[in-house]
KOLPA-942599 format. One record per residue (C-alpha): residue number from 0; residue in three letters; x, y, z. Coordinates in Angstrom, 2 decimals, padded with zeros to 5 digits. Layout:
<nodes>
   pos   code        c1        c2        c3
   NUM    ALA         X         Y         Z
...
</nodes>
This chain:
<nodes>
   pos   code        c1        c2        c3
     0    MET    000.00    000.00    000.00
     1    VAL    001.33    003.47   -000.98
     2    SER    001.37    006.24    001.60
     3    ILE   -000.60    009.18    000.21
     4    GLY    000.55    011.40    003.07
     5    GLY    004.20    010.98    002.11
     6    ASP    003.50    011.66   -001.56
     7    TYR    001.42    014.71   -000.69
     8    ALA    004.17    016.06    001.57
     9    LEU    006.68    015.72   -001.27
    10    PHE    004.26    017.37   -003.71
    11    GLU    003.61    020.21   -001.25
    12    HIS    007.37    020.69   -000.77
    13    LEU    007.93    020.92   -004.53
    14    ILE    005.07    023.40   -004.97
    15    LEU    006.33    025.60   -002.15
    16    LYS    009.85    025.40   -003.54
    17    GLU    008.57    026.54   -006.96
    18    GLU    006.81    029.53   -005.37
    19    LYS    010.01    030.59   -003.62
    20    VAL    011.94    030.38   -006.90
    21    SER    009.74    033.06   -008.47
    22    VAL    010.65    035.72   -005.86
    23    PHE    014.42    035.57   -006.29
    24    HIS    016.20    038.78   -007.27
    25    GLU    019.69    037.35   -007.03
    26    LEU    021.26    033.97   -007.75
    27    LYS    024.54    032.68   -006.42
    28    GLY    026.89    030.17   -007.93
    29    ASN    030.54    029.32   -008.41
    30    ILE    032.84    031.47   -010.49
    31    ALA    034.29    029.68   -013.50
    32    TYR    035.81    032.77   -015.12
    33    LYS    035.81    036.28   -013.66
    34    GLY    034.23    039.33   -015.20
    35    LYS    031.13    041.47   -015.00
    36    VAL    028.59    042.06   -017.75
    37    LYS    024.95    043.09   -018.20
    38    GLY    022.71    041.65   -020.86
    39    ILE    019.46    039.99   -021.85
    40    ALA    018.99    036.45   -020.54
    41    LYS    018.32    033.75   -023.11
    42    ILE    017.40    030.27   -021.90
    43    VAL    019.18    027.68   -024.05
    44    MET    018.29    024.10   -023.20
    45    THR    019.07    022.41   -026.54
    46    ALA    020.85    023.13   -029.80
    47    TYR    017.46    024.11   -031.24
    48    ASP    017.51    027.20   -028.99
    49    ILE    020.84    028.63   -030.18
    50    ASP    019.29    030.89   -032.83
    51    LYS    017.65    033.07   -030.18
    52    VAL    021.05    034.11   -028.74
    53    GLU    022.33    037.41   -030.10
    54    THR    025.66    039.12   -029.54
    55    GLY    026.05    040.13   -025.90
    56    ASP    023.13    038.08   -024.54
    57    ILE    023.54    036.06   -021.36
    58    LEU    023.35    032.35   -022.17
    59    VAL    021.46    030.53   -019.40
    60    SER    021.37    026.73   -019.47
    61    SER    021.12    023.75   -017.17
    62    MET    024.55    022.83   -018.58
    63    THR    026.37    023.46   -021.82
    64    THR    027.52    020.96   -024.45
    65    PRO    029.62    021.22   -027.61
    66    ALA    026.36    021.63   -029.58
    67    LEU    025.94    025.09   -027.99
    68    ILE    029.34    026.49   -029.06
    69    ILE    027.86    028.85   -031.69
    70    ALA    025.57    030.43   -029.08
    71    MET    028.43    030.58   -026.58
    72    GLN    030.56    032.51   -029.10
    73    LYS    027.82    035.15   -029.40
    74    ALA    026.99    035.33   -025.68
    75    GLY    028.51    037.88   -023.34
    76    ALA    028.46    035.49   -020.37
    77    PHE    027.26    032.05   -019.29
    78    VAL    025.12    031.00   -016.32
    79    THR    024.37    027.35   -015.59
    80    ASP    022.33    025.35   -013.09
    81    GLU    024.92    022.60   -012.84
    82    GLY    028.63    022.08   -013.19
    83    GLY    031.95    022.29   -011.47
    84    ILE    035.23    023.95   -012.30
    85    THR    036.03    021.30   -014.94
    86    CYS    032.60    021.29   -016.63
    87    HIS    032.12    022.24   -020.28
    88    ALA    030.84    025.78   -019.52
    89    ALA    033.81    026.51   -017.25
    90    ILE    036.39    025.27   -019.75
    91    ILE    034.85    027.18   -022.66
    92    ALA    034.45    030.34   -020.56
    93    ARG    038.16    030.28   -019.75
    94    GLU    039.06    029.65   -023.39
    95    MET    036.76    032.44   -024.64
    96    LYS    037.56    034.72   -021.67
    97    LYS    033.87    035.27   -020.89
    98    PRO    032.34    035.69   -017.43
    99    CYS    030.76    032.47   -016.22
   100    ILE    028.84    031.43   -013.12
   101    ILE    028.14    027.73   -012.73
   102    GLY    026.20    025.64   -010.24
   103    THR    023.38    028.11   -009.48
   104    LYS    020.94    025.17   -009.24
   105    ILE    017.92    027.31   -010.26
   106    ALA    018.92    029.78   -013.00
   107    THR    016.80    028.17   -015.72
   108    ARG    013.73    028.23   -013.44
   109    VAL    014.17    031.77   -012.13
   110    LEU    015.33    033.57   -015.27
   111    LYS    013.17    033.96   -018.35
   112    ASP    013.99    034.94   -021.93
   113    GLY    014.23    038.71   -022.06
   114    ASP    015.10    039.38   -018.41
   115    MET    017.80    042.04   -018.03
   116    VAL    020.50    040.60   -015.75
   117    GLU    023.94    041.44   -014.46
   118    VAL    026.44    038.61   -014.23
   119    ASP    028.97    039.54   -011.58
   120    ALA    031.51    036.77   -011.84
   121    GLU    033.79    038.65   -009.46
   122    ARG    031.38    037.78   -006.61
   123    GLY    029.54    034.78   -008.10
   124    VAL    026.19    036.59   -008.25
   125    VAL    023.57    037.01   -010.99
   126    THR    021.27    039.97   -010.29
   127    ILE    017.92    040.38   -012.01
   128    ILE    017.75    044.03   -013.05
   129    LYS    014.38    043.88   -014.82
   130    LYS    011.98    041.01   -015.40
   131    THR    010.38    040.77   -018.85
   132    ASN    006.88    041.15   -017.41
   133    GLU    007.76    044.43   -015.62
   134    SER    007.04    047.73   -017.31
</nodes>
């Protein structure tokens, strides 16, 4: 017999966690390459999303792969949910000399396409300057 109470508690925890994600103004992560840049966030989850990245945009992804290199060349900085100092995003950021914050855990859930953000890879902080739904 399955415990409904346990499943409900897990569901409730996930719902509450999702609500808290929407009120973030700042994200923290690990610095992969230092620098500071402002730009428009673009969520890139697969290679099919690379066309939406324009020069100077902030590439936001759960993690990067070689299929995203074209978008990474255009981007002004990278922000990822996952990764360590030897992950793909970190290595490419160092090669391209672009600010990069990795391991935020929630960047792809908090940030939306079109949000104006500042990537401060001197402190390991991504600040949301203006959400797309704000006027």
